[in-house]
Steps between C-alpha positions, in 0.01 A plus 500: 500500500534515123746731320212720385362523852848581635551780244154640573567494873839674449355773277206545735748531788662813355156636407374413847778707655391802295136441590584473870707820487225685312246376753721615788540843341125525452433408863754763614328764284162397642635544852630848415170593338307371802703732725430794269130409482476491880665841528257647246199345675630636831521847338127470417400353838330818623283543190129449551311240299451634148660554160815703444673593175861543404626610161476149350316283749201501728487319832173387657527441873233285659462323830317181584453293812628145503443242765784291636509234769645592838792303650269253673325406179827490303643250746186289480503501119862390510423200720211363298434399144316732261184289521472583869435865415169401345390363838562832680190710551458837336471652848834350604673630188351847548608504865862438400526724195637853501472782248793668330492811282678433172621778271524443123682703234396441139700693242387555142626715215308823454288531189673680215844483663777301341699290747866447417758298686 
């Protein structure tokens, strides 16, 4: 390693420490925010599908149905390569798929309202 490369590595090392710490702090904040988000979604769990307004924001609650493989099909997918899926019949896939209701929350600022942090 040359002197220049050694100096760069040393200066990057102290910068790397700060970057790692900042990243760790960010991940901790994200975890806290995820907990708060879950609590707020839970507080709106009984609301029917539709749009609701607060003072600054509007929330649109929608539901959709998604299909997911059952445990039998998951295990089979795990054992085989992705190309094998193309050889499975549509009837077989439909026989081993289940439906799940998914709830979505999309938040947007209300028109004419100023959002401040």
